[in-house]
PLY file of the C-alpha trace (Angstrom):
ply
format ascii 1.0
element vertex 369
property float x
property float y
property float z
element edge 368
property int vertex1
property int vertex2
end_header
0.00 0.00 0.00
2.78 2.42 0.92
4.61 1.81 -2.36
1.40 2.30 -4.32
0.88 5.65 -2.69
4.41 6.81 -3.52
3.96 5.72 -7.14
0.63 7.53 -7.38
2.21 10.71 -6.00
5.07 10.55 -8.49
2.71 10.06 -11.45
0.73 13.16 -10.44
3.77 15.45 -10.41
5.24 17.32 -13.35
8.94 17.67 -12.67
10.62 20.79 -14.07
13.79 20.05 -15.97
16.57 22.61 -15.72
18.60 22.75 -18.89
21.02 25.32 -17.49
24.49 24.35 -16.39
25.52 24.50 -12.76
25.27 28.03 -11.44
28.35 29.82 -10.17
28.65 32.53 -7.55
32.19 33.78 -7.03
32.76 34.26 -3.29
36.33 34.02 -2.00
37.59 31.40 0.40
39.10 32.27 3.76
42.55 31.20 4.88
42.38 27.48 5.65
38.71 27.21 4.71
36.53 26.85 1.63
33.41 28.98 1.35
30.42 26.71 0.78
27.02 28.04 -0.28
24.20 26.32 1.58
20.44 26.37 2.21
19.38 24.35 5.26
15.62 24.95 5.24
13.16 23.93 2.52
10.09 21.77 2.08
8.55 19.31 -0.37
5.13 17.83 -0.91
5.92 15.34 1.85
4.95 18.10 4.29
3.51 21.42 3.07
5.69 22.13 0.05
4.50 21.75 -3.51
7.47 20.10 -5.24
9.00 16.63 -5.46
12.27 16.25 -3.46
14.51 16.00 -6.54
13.31 19.42 -7.67
15.11 20.92 -4.66
18.31 19.33 -5.94
17.83 20.79 -9.44
17.19 24.24 -7.98
20.32 24.04 -5.84
22.38 22.95 -8.85
21.03 25.79 -10.96
21.62 28.36 -8.18
25.23 27.37 -7.54
24.77 25.86 -4.08
27.09 23.27 -2.58
24.80 21.77 0.09
21.13 21.69 1.04
18.92 20.17 3.70
15.32 19.21 2.98
13.54 19.81 6.28
9.96 18.66 5.93
7.69 19.23 8.91
7.30 16.32 11.30
3.94 17.50 12.58
2.20 18.52 9.35
1.90 16.54 6.10
-0.76 18.61 4.39
-0.47 17.32 0.85
-0.10 13.69 1.80
-3.34 14.05 3.72
-5.02 15.23 0.53
-3.80 12.13 -1.30
-4.90 9.95 1.59
-8.39 11.40 1.37
-8.56 11.06 -2.41
-7.01 7.62 -2.70
-8.09 5.98 0.51
-4.49 4.84 1.02
-3.00 5.40 4.49
-0.01 7.73 4.98
0.88 6.75 8.54
3.39 4.16 7.36
5.36 6.57 5.18
8.65 7.38 6.87
9.63 10.99 7.57
12.94 10.09 5.95
11.26 9.73 2.55
12.26 13.12 1.10
15.93 12.49 1.83
15.76 8.94 0.51
14.09 9.99 -2.76
16.61 12.78 -3.44
19.84 11.28 -2.07
21.09 9.46 -5.18
20.12 12.30 -7.50
21.90 14.85 -5.30
25.07 12.78 -5.44
24.77 12.61 -9.23
24.40 16.39 -9.41
27.28 17.06 -7.03
25.06 18.55 -4.32
25.64 17.55 -0.71
22.24 16.53 0.69
21.95 16.67 4.48
19.20 14.76 6.25
16.96 17.02 8.31
13.48 17.70 9.65
11.54 20.60 11.10
10.19 20.32 14.63
6.99 22.33 14.29
5.47 23.59 17.55
3.63 26.64 18.85
5.56 29.54 20.37
7.33 28.97 22.65
9.57 27.34 21.51
8.35 27.84 17.93
9.83 26.00 14.96
13.32 24.51 14.83
15.30 22.54 12.28
17.38 19.52 13.20
19.93 18.67 10.51
22.59 15.96 10.32
20.11 13.58 11.92
20.19 9.84 11.24
16.48 9.02 11.59
13.68 11.58 11.33
11.06 9.15 12.58
12.62 9.13 16.05
11.79 12.84 16.37
8.03 12.28 16.17
7.05 12.71 19.82
4.12 14.06 21.80
6.16 16.45 23.94
8.31 18.95 22.08
11.24 18.56 24.48
11.41 14.85 23.71
11.83 15.68 20.01
14.77 17.97 20.81
16.31 15.32 23.04
15.95 12.71 20.29
17.66 15.07 17.84
20.51 15.78 20.26
21.00 12.04 20.79
21.58 11.77 17.03
24.25 14.51 17.23
22.03 16.89 15.27
22.73 20.54 14.66
19.56 22.25 15.93
18.64 25.83 15.13
15.67 28.11 15.79
13.71 29.01 12.66
12.31 32.47 11.79
12.15 33.80 15.38
10.37 36.97 14.24
7.73 35.21 12.13
4.61 37.36 12.46
2.30 34.34 12.67
3.91 33.43 16.00
5.35 36.74 17.22
3.18 39.47 15.66
4.16 42.35 17.97
7.74 41.81 19.06
10.50 39.24 18.67
10.93 37.75 22.14
13.35 35.31 23.74
11.50 32.95 26.12
12.71 31.03 29.13
12.37 27.76 27.23
14.93 29.09 24.72
17.38 29.61 27.58
16.73 26.03 28.64
17.32 24.70 25.11
20.49 26.78 24.83
21.89 25.59 28.14
21.19 21.95 27.30
22.88 22.14 23.91
19.63 21.86 21.97
19.82 25.27 20.32
23.06 25.86 18.45
22.02 28.54 15.98
19.29 30.90 14.81
18.01 31.97 11.42
19.05 35.61 11.19
17.31 35.77 7.80
14.25 33.81 6.75
12.36 36.04 4.36
13.20 39.25 6.28
16.30 40.06 8.32
15.84 39.73 12.10
18.22 42.15 13.86
17.16 40.70 17.24
18.35 37.26 16.14
21.61 38.80 14.93
22.14 40.32 18.38
21.27 37.06 20.17
23.79 35.14 18.07
26.54 37.59 19.05
25.58 37.69 22.71
24.97 33.97 23.19
27.62 32.54 20.83
25.10 31.02 18.44
25.62 30.22 14.76
24.07 32.61 12.24
22.04 31.09 9.43
20.08 32.40 6.47
17.75 30.10 4.54
14.91 30.29 2.04
12.29 28.15 3.83
10.99 27.45 0.33
7.63 25.74 -0.09
6.84 26.37 -3.75
9.19 26.17 -6.73
12.16 28.56 -6.60
12.12 30.63 -9.78
15.38 31.34 -11.63
17.05 34.54 -10.46
17.92 37.50 -12.67
21.58 38.18 -13.36
23.23 39.52 -10.23
20.49 38.21 -7.94
20.53 35.15 -5.71
18.58 33.22 -3.12
19.22 33.71 0.58
21.93 31.32 1.74
24.27 30.45 4.56
27.96 30.77 3.75
29.82 28.05 5.61
33.58 28.37 6.05
34.51 24.71 6.16
37.84 22.91 6.28
36.80 20.89 3.21
33.84 20.41 0.91
32.31 17.52 2.84
29.18 17.12 5.00
31.38 16.33 8.01
33.30 19.59 7.57
30.04 21.56 7.23
28.77 20.00 10.46
31.98 20.94 12.26
31.93 24.51 10.88
28.32 25.04 11.97
29.16 23.93 15.49
32.16 26.28 15.52
30.00 29.20 14.25
32.05 29.72 11.07
29.23 31.13 8.97
27.87 34.28 7.40
24.48 35.03 5.88
24.23 36.16 2.25
20.94 38.03 1.86
20.18 40.33 -1.07
23.32 42.52 -1.19
24.02 42.01 2.51
26.58 39.84 4.23
25.78 39.33 7.91
28.18 37.72 10.36
31.03 38.06 12.80
33.54 40.80 12.02
36.56 38.48 11.82
34.99 36.55 8.95
33.50 39.54 7.15
36.75 41.46 7.28
38.69 38.62 5.70
35.96 38.09 3.12
36.16 41.80 2.25
39.94 41.75 1.95
39.97 38.58 -0.16
37.27 39.90 -2.51
38.86 43.30 -3.13
42.30 43.97 -4.58
43.32 47.31 -3.06
46.19 49.33 -4.57
47.40 52.81 -3.59
49.33 55.17 -5.90
50.66 58.61 -4.98
51.38 61.48 -7.38
51.41 65.29 -7.23
50.17 65.56 -3.64
47.34 63.14 -4.31
46.73 59.49 -3.59
44.48 57.26 -5.65
43.09 54.08 -4.13
41.87 51.52 -6.65
39.40 48.91 -5.46
39.07 45.96 -7.83
36.21 43.60 -7.01
37.25 40.03 -7.88
34.01 38.51 -6.60
30.28 38.43 -7.37
29.55 40.32 -4.15
28.44 43.93 -4.13
30.06 46.47 -1.80
28.34 49.63 -0.61
30.96 51.91 0.91
30.64 55.16 2.77
33.45 57.46 3.85
33.56 57.68 7.66
35.18 60.22 9.98
38.66 61.04 8.74
41.72 63.28 9.00
40.66 66.72 7.66
44.00 67.04 5.86
42.77 64.33 3.47
40.40 66.03 1.03
38.28 63.58 -0.92
37.74 64.44 -4.54
34.56 63.76 -6.55
32.49 64.14 -3.34
32.65 60.44 -2.48
32.17 61.39 1.15
28.64 62.63 0.55
26.90 59.39 -0.34
27.58 55.64 -0.22
29.16 54.44 -3.44
28.88 50.99 -4.91
31.43 48.56 -6.22
29.49 46.16 -8.41
30.52 42.54 -8.95
33.74 42.23 -10.98
33.95 46.04 -11.19
36.55 48.67 -10.28
36.10 51.84 -8.24
38.59 54.52 -7.21
38.96 56.93 -4.32
41.18 59.96 -4.89
42.34 62.24 -2.07
44.42 65.39 -1.97
47.20 65.33 0.64
47.27 68.75 2.30
49.79 70.29 4.70
52.61 68.17 3.33
51.39 64.88 4.79
52.59 61.71 3.10
50.33 59.15 4.74
46.95 58.83 6.40
43.91 56.67 6.93
40.86 56.38 4.71
38.13 55.24 7.09
35.12 53.65 5.47
31.96 51.89 6.49
31.00 48.84 4.44
27.29 49.55 4.72
26.06 46.16 3.52
28.45 44.07 5.65
26.57 43.87 8.95
28.81 42.96 11.88
26.34 44.33 14.43
22.54 44.51 14.14
21.79 46.87 11.24
25.30 48.34 11.45
27.93 48.36 8.70
31.50 47.13 9.15
34.22 49.71 9.85
37.38 49.36 7.77
40.57 51.43 7.33
42.62 51.74 4.14
46.12 53.10 4.84
47.90 55.37 2.39
0 1
1 2
2 3
3 4
4 5
5 6
6 7
7 8
8 9
9 10
10 11
11 12
12 13
13 14
14 15
15 16
16 17
17 18
18 19
19 20
20 21
21 22
22 23
23 24
24 25
25 26
26 27
27 28
28 29
29 30
30 31
31 32
32 33
33 34
34 35
35 36
36 37
37 38
38 39
39 40
40 41
41 42
42 43
43 44
44 45
45 46
46 47
47 48
48 49
49 50
50 51
51 52
52 53
53 54
54 55
55 56
56 57
57 58
58 59
59 60
60 61
61 62
62 63
63 64
64 65
65 66
66 67
67 68
68 69
69 70
70 71
71 72
72 73
73 74
74 75
75 76
76 77
77 78
78 79
79 80
80 81
81 82
82 83
83 84
84 85
85 86
86 87
87 88
88 89
89 90
90 91
91 92
92 93
93 94
94 95
95 96
96 97
97 98
98 99
99 100
100 101
101 102
102 103
103 104
104 105
105 106
106 107
107 108
108 109
109 110
110 111
111 112
112 113
113 114
114 115
115 116
116 117
117 118
118 119
119 120
120 121
121 122
122 123
123 124
124 125
125 126
126 127
127 128
128 129
129 130
130 131
131 132
132 133
133 134
134 135
135 136
136 137
137 138
138 139
139 140
140 141
141 142
142 143
143 144
144 145
145 146
146 147
147 148
148 149
149 150
150 151
151 152
152 153
153 154
154 155
155 156
156 157
157 158
158 159
159 160
160 161
161 162
162 163
163 164
164 165
165 166
166 167
167 168
168 169
169 170
170 171
171 172
172 173
173 174
174 175
175 176
176 177
177 178
178 179
179 180
180 181
181 182
182 183
183 184
184 185
185 186
186 187
187 188
188 189
189 190
190 191
191 192
192 193
193 194
194 195
195 196
196 197
197 198
198 199
199 200
200 201
201 202
202 203
203 204
204 205
205 206
206 207
207 208
208 209
209 210
210 211
211 212
212 213
213 214
214 215
215 216
216 217
217 218
218 219
219 220
220 221
221 222
222 223
223 224
224 225
225 226
226 227
227 228
228 229
229 230
230 231
231 232
232 233
233 234
234 235
235 236
236 237
237 238
238 239
239 240
240 241
241 242
242 243
243 244
244 245
245 246
246 247
247 248
248 249
249 250
250 251
251 252
252 253
253 254
254 255
255 256
256 257
257 258
258 259
259 260
260 261
261 262
262 263
263 264
264 265
265 266
266 267
267 268
268 269
269 270
270 271
271 272
272 273
273 274
274 275
275 276
276 277
277 278
278 279
279 280
280 281
281 282
282 283
283 284
284 285
285 286
286 287
287 288
288 289
289 290
290 291
291 292
292 293
293 294
294 295
295 296
296 297
297 298
298 299
299 300
300 301
301 302
302 303
303 304
304 305
305 306
306 307
307 308
308 309
309 310
310 311
311 312
312 313
313 314
314 315
315 316
316 317
317 318
318 319
319 320
320 321
321 322
322 323
323 324
324 325
325 326
326 327
327 328
328 329
329 330
330 331
331 332
332 333
333 334
334 335
335 336
336 337
337 338
338 339
339 340
340 341
341 342
342 343
343 344
344 345
345 346
346 347
347 348
348 349
349 350
350 351
351 352
352 353
353 354
354 355
355 356
356 357
357 358
358 359
359 360
360 361
361 362
362 363
363 364
364 365
365 366
366 367
367 368
């Protein structure tokens, strides 16, 4: 009966075929680490998504991702219930591991690392959480929510809090509850989605204060449409020792991540600073009491820079100090200053407005001349 149901589901689905080659997004590596592009939160028709599991693999391939986790809800299987009603075939016997099992071989063929995961779906508090790197999703189906977290921890899962500011559960303010402190202290909350749809500055602050891993995911339910040139899906950048699931797991536990959302990079300053320096080739040339700084963007990232407080003897030409200026992907921008009062060196202080190292606050950086 169970196999008949799976076959009937497959027959009813039209699978999109992506003719494009594998997408590429040029983001530099950090010293000793490779930068992996990941999405750890998405759904299929085996919970409340509308696509077959292999479609998530095709989308990831097209969008240039390295790793994904399909995290179907444990507590809600909306579309399977529709098939159960229409067909009269029971769904209770269908394992919660089915999405992973159906997509695993195809992901390997496409060169996408597929990580087994599930979403623990409860009312606030504690809200929704994802458990990834689990070994058996069925063991997380429990009556009490705490037992589900315990079962995930026993499988050495990486557990993170999903969309803490989701208006359906926190319509007025984004709050941290006592149960979240309990989960944190017991090692059953290791990270938080700083971006899921919108950016949650409160979650950004909690990650910094409580040493939690920052994540950004799509939480996709429907098909993910192709992106226009220069655009991308929300993703978690993982700075891993190698391109393997084991290295991703280790990096997540060690908080070596950043969130890539729209034109924003959100993360700890030590990682964002190195990412900035590795993406931009900075050269300084002096001539006739002026200094010209050339910024060559070798990446597909965008940089929005603003001149910060500076030595008044450095006079910026072309009024770059008035407004943020943009360095587009693979583009070049220059800053020219006049050196007054006979000075030969100085500091150009800038704010990288779209590199958020504090909640809603750009990263400070100094270019020496």
